[in-house]
C-alpha positions as CSV (number, residue, x, y, z in Angstrom):
1,M,54.8,-98.2,14.5
2,A,54.6,-99.4,10.9
3,K,56.4,-102.7,10.1
4,T,59.4,-102.5,7.9
5,G,59.7,-104.3,4.6
6,A,61.9,-106.9,6.3
7,Q,59.4,-107.5,9.1
8,R,56.6,-108.0,6.6
9,Y,58.8,-110.4,4.6
10,F,59.7,-112.4,7.8
11,D,56.1,-112.5,8.9
12,A,54.8,-113.7,5.5
13,R,57.4,-116.4,5.3
14,A,56.6,-117.5,8.9
15,K,53.0,-117.9,7.9
16,R,54.0,-120.3,5.1
17,S,56.4,-122.4,7.2
18,P,56.0,-123.6,10.7
19,E,59.7,-124.5,10.9
20,Y,60.6,-120.9,9.8
21,S,58.1,-119.5,12.3
22,R,59.7,-121.4,15.2
23,A,63.2,-120.3,14.1
24,L,62.0,-116.7,13.8
25,D,60.4,-116.8,17.3
26,E,63.7,-118.2,18.7
27,A,65.8,-115.5,17.0
28,R,63.4,-112.8,18.3
29,H,63.6,-114.3,21.8
30,R,67.4,-114.2,21.8
31,I,67.4,-110.6,20.6
32,A,65.0,-109.6,23.3
33,A,67.1,-111.4,25.9
34,T,70.2,-109.6,24.8
35,D,68.4,-106.3,24.8
36,G,67.1,-106.9,28.3
37,L,70.7,-107.5,29.5
38,I,72.0,-104.4,27.8
39,R,69.1,-102.4,29.3
40,A,69.9,-103.7,32.8
41,L,73.7,-102.9,32.4
42,E,72.9,-99.4,31.2
43,Q,70.4,-98.7,33.9
44,R,72.9,-99.9,36.6
45,R,75.7,-97.8,35.0
46,L,73.5,-94.7,35.2
47,E,72.4,-95.5,38.8
48,L,76.0,-95.6,39.8
49,G,76.8,-92.4,37.9
50,L,79.6,-94.1,35.9
51,S,80.7,-92.9,32.5
52,K,81.1,-95.6,29.8
53,A,84.8,-95.0,29.9
54,E,84.9,-95.6,33.7
55,L,82.8,-98.8,33.3
56,A,85.2,-100.0,30.7
57,R,88.2,-99.3,33.0
58,R,86.6,-101.2,35.8
59,A,85.8,-104.2,33.5
60,G,89.2,-104.2,32.0
61,M,87.9,-103.4,28.5
62,R,88.6,-100.7,25.9
63,P,86.2,-97.8,26.1
64,E,85.0,-98.2,22.5
65,V,83.9,-101.8,23.3
66,V,81.6,-100.5,26.0
67,R,80.4,-97.6,24.0
68,R,79.6,-99.8,21.0
69,L,77.8,-102.4,23.2
70,L,75.6,-99.8,25.0
71,S,74.8,-97.7,22.0
72,S,75.0,-99.7,18.7
73,A,72.3,-101.6,17.0
74,S,74.9,-104.1,15.7
75,A,76.3,-105.0,19.2
76,N,76.9,-108.7,19.4
77,P,78.3,-109.2,22.9
78,T,79.8,-112.5,24.2
79,L,78.8,-114.0,27.4
80,S,82.3,-113.2,28.8
81,T,81.7,-109.5,28.0
82,F,78.3,-109.6,29.8
83,I,80.0,-111.3,32.8
84,A,82.8,-108.7,32.9
85,L,80.5,-105.8,32.8
86,A,78.0,-107.2,35.3
87,S,80.9,-107.9,37.7
88,A,82.2,-104.3,37.3
89,L,78.6,-103.1,38.1
90,S,78.1,-105.5,41.0
91,I,75.3,-107.3,39.1
92,E,74.7,-111.0,39.6
93,L,73.8,-112.8,36.3
94,V,71.3,-115.6,36.9
95,V,70.2,-118.2,34.4
96,A,66.4,-118.7,34.7
97,D,63.6,-120.2,32.7
98,Y,62.2,-118.2,29.8
99,A,60.0,-115.3,30.7
100,P,58.4,-113.1,28.0
101,V,59.9,-109.7,27.6
102,T,57.2,-107.0,28.1
103,E,59.3,-103.9,27.7
104,G,60.3,-102.3,24.4
105,P,63.7,-102.6,22.8
106,S,66.8,-101.1,24.3
107,A,68.3,-97.9,23.0
108,A,70.8,-100.0,21.0
109,S,68.1,-101.8,19.1
110,R,66.3,-98.5,18.3
111,T,69.4,-97.2,16.6
112,R,69.2,-97.3,12.8
113,R,71.0,-100.3,11.4
114,R,73.7,-99.8,8.8
115,T,73.8,-101.8,5.7
116,A,76.8,-102.6,3.5
């Protein structure tokens, strides 16, 4: 897949600045971790045969919140949102040491981003 203009810009800037490079790597790690959690929640929802609306009901959330989280590129969930959804799906969230993400992005991150 060809790099976007933004990706080329970030990479070029990271080559010029070790500090920027570290910050970029950290941001990419956070995004990958969030995508991994979203992927796990979506996979479990599908395994259980739940609709997004039913998951929202079980988690005590509005359906549009769950739909946006599981299908939007601009999702920015809070930890409490992840905990509520994981609980509704009988998933235990565990804090662990960093492990590189080897899978591709979640469906949400493949969605075209909107700009203002």
